C-alpha positions, 0 to 999 in steps of 0.5 A: 513515514515509510514505504511498503516494499511492494510499493517501492517495487511498483514505483520502480517498475513504472519508470520509463528510463534508467535515468528516471529510475535512478532519480526515483531511487535517489528520492526514495532513499530518504524513506524507510522501506518495510517488507511485509511480515507473516502477520501482514500477509495474514491480515491482508488475506482477512481484509481481502476476504472481508472486501469480497464478502461485502462486494468490494473488489480488492487486489491482493497487493492493495490488501497487503499495503492496507495491512501494513498501514493498519498494523503500523497504526499509520495513515495511507497517502494515495491517489488510488481510489481503490483504497477508498473502497477498502477503507470503507470495509476495514480499519484503513485510515487515509490521508486526504490531499488538501 
């Protein structure tokens, strides 16, 4: 299991207090944080182009997350439904909540 670096930033940006941020940082210490490579960025651009050509709105950051997950041959756990649409036009595998 890993956390893309951009996801770490998004999570920490959403905290409401210094105490909440510190607690979240402590929780996330147990996860590997992976920064995006040049290849990840290239694939993200391709994914975004593919989405656009198929009429799927996709944020650049979501495409970068998707690229990192695909290149790691991993599954993405998310509650964000935007990734359902991206998965429909890419090789993204989602881990569904049970």
